[in-house]
C-alpha positions as CSV (number, residue, x, y, z in Angstrom):
1,M,8.2,-8.3,-2.6
2,I,6.3,-11.6,-3.6
3,E,6.4,-15.0,-1.2
4,T,4.5,-18.2,-1.5
5,R,4.2,-20.1,1.4
6,N,3.5,-24.0,1.3
7,L,1.4,-23.5,-1.5
8,V,-1.0,-25.6,-3.0
9,K,-3.9,-25.6,-5.9
10,A,-6.1,-28.5,-6.6
11,V,-8.9,-28.7,-8.5
12,N,-11.9,-31.4,-9.0
13,T,-11.8,-33.4,-11.9
14,S,-14.3,-36.4,-13.2
15,E,-11.4,-38.5,-12.6
16,G,-10.6,-37.4,-9.2
17,R,-8.9,-34.6,-7.3
18,L,-6.2,-33.1,-9.2
19,I,-3.0,-31.3,-7.9
20,I,-1.7,-28.8,-9.9
21,L,0.4,-27.1,-7.3
22,N,1.9,-29.1,-4.4
23,G,3.8,-27.0,-1.5
24,V,5.5,-24.2,-3.4
25,S,7.2,-21.8,-1.2
26,L,9.2,-19.3,-2.9
27,L,10.3,-15.4,-1.9
28,I,11.2,-13.1,-4.7
29,E,12.8,-10.1,-3.8
30,S,12.1,-6.4,-4.7
31,G,13.8,-5.7,-8.1
32,E,14.4,-9.1,-9.1
33,A,14.2,-10.4,-12.0
34,V,12.7,-14.3,-12.1
35,A,11.5,-16.8,-14.8
36,I,9.7,-19.7,-13.8
37,V,10.3,-22.5,-16.6
38,G,8.6,-26.1,-17.0
39,A,7.3,-28.3,-19.3
40,S,3.2,-28.2,-20.4
41,G,1.5,-28.7,-17.5
42,S,3.9,-28.3,-14.8
43,G,1.9,-25.3,-13.2
44,K,3.9,-22.8,-13.7
45,S,0.9,-20.7,-15.3
46,T,-0.9,-21.5,-12.6
47,L,2.1,-20.2,-10.0
48,L,2.0,-17.0,-11.9
49,G,-2.0,-16.3,-11.4
50,L,-1.9,-17.2,-7.4
51,M,0.8,-14.9,-7.2
52,A,-1.0,-11.9,-8.8
53,G,-4.0,-12.9,-7.1
54,L,-6.1,-13.9,-10.2
55,D,-7.0,-17.1,-8.5
56,G,-7.7,-18.3,-5.3
57,V,-5.4,-21.0,-3.7
58,T,-6.5,-24.4,-2.3
59,S,-4.2,-23.8,1.0
60,G,-1.1,-22.1,1.6
61,D,-0.5,-18.1,1.6
62,V,0.8,-15.7,-1.2
63,L,2.0,-12.1,0.3
64,L,2.1,-9.5,-2.4
65,D,4.3,-6.7,-0.7
66,G,3.4,-7.8,2.8
67,H,-0.4,-8.1,2.0
68,N,-1.5,-11.8,2.4
69,L,-4.0,-12.1,-0.4
70,T,-5.6,-15.1,0.8
71,Q,-6.8,-12.9,3.4
72,M,-8.7,-10.5,0.7
73,D,-11.8,-10.7,-1.0
74,E,-11.9,-10.5,-5.2
75,E,-12.2,-7.2,-4.7
76,Q,-9.4,-6.3,-2.4
77,R,-7.0,-8.4,-4.7
78,A,-8.5,-6.3,-7.7
79,I,-7.7,-3.0,-6.2
80,L,-4.0,-4.2,-4.9
81,R,-3.1,-5.4,-8.1
82,G,-4.1,-2.0,-9.5
83,Q,-1.7,-0.1,-7.1
84,L,1.1,-2.6,-7.8
85,V,0.9,-4.8,-10.6
86,G,1.5,-4.7,-14.5
87,F,0.7,-7.7,-17.0
88,V,1.8,-8.7,-20.4
89,F,0.2,-12.2,-21.6
90,Q,0.5,-14.5,-24.9
91,S,-2.7,-13.4,-25.9
92,F,-2.1,-9.7,-25.4
93,Q,-5.3,-9.1,-24.0
94,L,-6.3,-5.7,-25.4
95,L,-9.5,-4.2,-25.7
96,P,-10.7,-4.5,-29.2
97,S,-12.8,-1.6,-29.2
98,L,-10.0,0.6,-27.8
99,T,-7.2,2.1,-30.2
100,A,-3.6,1.4,-29.0
101,L,-3.7,5.1,-27.4
102,E,-7.0,4.0,-25.4
103,N,-5.7,0.9,-24.0
104,V,-2.4,2.0,-23.0
105,M,-4.5,5.6,-21.5
106,L,-7.0,2.9,-19.8
107,P,-5.0,1.7,-16.7
108,I,-3.7,5.6,-16.0
109,E,-7.1,7.0,-16.3
110,L,-8.2,4.0,-13.6
111,K,-5.1,5.3,-11.5
112,G,-6.5,9.2,-11.3
113,D,-3.4,10.6,-13.4
114,P,-3.9,13.9,-14.2
115,E,-2.4,13.5,-18.0
116,P,-3.1,9.9,-18.9
117,N,-3.0,11.1,-23.1
118,K,0.5,12.3,-22.2
119,K,2.2,9.4,-20.7
120,A,0.4,7.0,-23.3
121,N,2.0,9.0,-25.9
122,Q,5.4,9.1,-24.3
123,L,5.0,5.2,-23.6
124,L,3.6,4.2,-27.3
125,E,6.9,6.7,-28.4
126,R,9.0,4.4,-26.4
127,V,8.0,1.2,-28.1
128,G,8.1,2.8,-31.6
129,L,4.5,2.7,-32.1
130,E,3.8,6.9,-32.0
131,E,2.8,6.3,-35.6
132,R,0.2,4.0,-34.8
133,W,-1.9,5.3,-31.9
134,H,-4.8,5.9,-33.8
135,H,-4.8,2.0,-34.5
136,Y,-7.0,-0.6,-33.5
137,P,-5.6,-4.0,-32.6
138,N,-6.8,-5.6,-35.3
139,Q,-5.5,-3.5,-37.6
140,L,-1.8,-4.2,-35.9
141,S,0.7,-6.9,-36.0
142,G,1.2,-9.2,-33.4
143,G,4.5,-7.8,-32.3
144,E,2.7,-4.5,-32.7
145,Q,-0.3,-5.7,-30.3
146,Q,2.7,-7.1,-27.5
147,R,4.4,-3.7,-27.6
148,V,1.1,-1.8,-27.0
149,A,0.5,-4.9,-24.2
150,I,4.2,-3.5,-22.9
151,A,3.4,-0.2,-23.1
152,R,0.5,-0.4,-21.0
153,A,1.9,-2.8,-18.3
154,F,4.5,0.2,-17.6
155,A,2.0,2.9,-17.7
156,T,1.0,2.8,-14.2
157,E,4.6,2.6,-13.3
158,A,3.8,-0.9,-11.7
159,R,6.1,-2.4,-8.8
160,I,5.7,-5.5,-10.0
161,L,5.8,-7.0,-13.6
162,F,4.0,-10.5,-14.6
163,A,4.9,-11.7,-17.6
164,D,3.3,-15.1,-19.0
165,E,4.7,-16.6,-22.2
166,P,5.2,-12.6,-24.1
167,T,6.9,-14.2,-27.2
168,G,4.5,-17.4,-27.5
169,N,2.2,-16.0,-30.3
170,L,5.4,-13.9,-32.4
171,D,8.0,-15.1,-34.6
172,T,11.6,-15.6,-33.6
173,A,12.7,-12.4,-34.9
174,T,9.6,-10.2,-33.6
175,G,9.7,-12.2,-30.0
176,A,13.6,-11.3,-29.8
177,K,12.7,-7.4,-30.3
178,V,9.8,-7.7,-28.1
179,V,12.0,-9.1,-25.2
180,D,14.9,-6.7,-25.7
181,L,12.0,-4.1,-25.5
182,L,10.7,-5.9,-22.3
183,F,14.1,-6.1,-20.3
184,D,15.2,-2.5,-21.4
185,L,11.9,-0.7,-19.7
186,N,12.1,-3.4,-16.7
187,Q,15.4,-2.1,-16.4
188,E,14.6,1.4,-16.8
189,Y,11.8,1.2,-14.4
190,S,13.1,-1.1,-11.7
191,T,10.4,-3.6,-11.6
192,T,10.4,-6.7,-10.1
193,L,9.7,-8.9,-13.0
194,V,8.1,-12.3,-12.8
195,L,8.0,-14.3,-16.4
196,V,6.7,-17.5,-17.2
197,S,8.3,-19.4,-20.4
198,H,9.0,-22.5,-22.2
199,D,11.8,-20.5,-24.0
200,E,15.2,-21.1,-22.7
201,R,16.9,-18.2,-24.3
202,L,14.0,-15.8,-22.6
203,A,14.4,-17.3,-19.5
204,G,18.2,-17.0,-19.7
205,R,17.6,-13.1,-19.7
206,C,16.6,-13.0,-16.0
207,G,18.9,-13.4,-12.7
208,R,17.2,-16.5,-11.6
209,I,15.4,-19.4,-13.0
210,V,13.1,-21.5,-11.1
211,K,12.2,-24.9,-12.7
212,L,8.9,-26.6,-11.7
213,V,8.1,-30.5,-12.5
214,A,4.7,-31.5,-11.6
215,G,3.5,-28.8,-9.6
216,E,6.7,-28.5,-7.5
217,I,10.0,-26.6,-7.6
218,M,12.7,-29.0,-8.9
219,S,15.4,-26.3,-8.9
220,D,15.8,-22.4,-8.1
221,E,19.0,-21.1,-9.1
222,R,20.8,-17.8,-9.5
223,N,21.8,-17.1,-13.5
224,V,25.6,-16.2,-13.1
225,E,26.0,-14.8,-16.5
226,V,23.1,-12.3,-15.7
227,V,23.9,-11.6,-12.1
228,S,27.4,-10.8,-13.1
229,A,27.1,-8.3,-15.8
């Protein structure tokens, strides 16, 4: 489903060339829930962005459902993302001029679904926001905004979900509720989940944990407790 081959990402800085990722090779099978963990600056968010085709690689390959992203231009990658991928970000990334309902409807409409309003309403009900559909992002709490973002991520029934620090801007109690919702929906939709987090408890909900240190994979282990559950 997702594969990186000897992936390198480097940028030029005033102090010279900075290697962010150095030879990362990783295979994620369909239906897996994988956490990518590491300290700040380890390269985990960069890796997520490259796997999603949001940024270009320096060298190496990224394959998404058999499509080599490194051989595609940005327009082609964007089309592929629209077909396969959903996102949940730390900063929610909701459009401020759209209501909760309109934010969830947007990707459904872009995909050409004939009943975007019906599907968006069903998802908002599923995340417990059926009474808040007409509110704008600035009228919602952080937890409510993240629930809208989760509903939007599942709106197109994407086969792959990328989540980057989804609880980073939430308090502990709210974050726990959002995590439960994320994993419940992920199981219902049988989605491949790739999650970046520094939160060990959140990572512990995944069946596999990949640890990055200084842009390299330090460990890649199955979470026995989750796999055997």
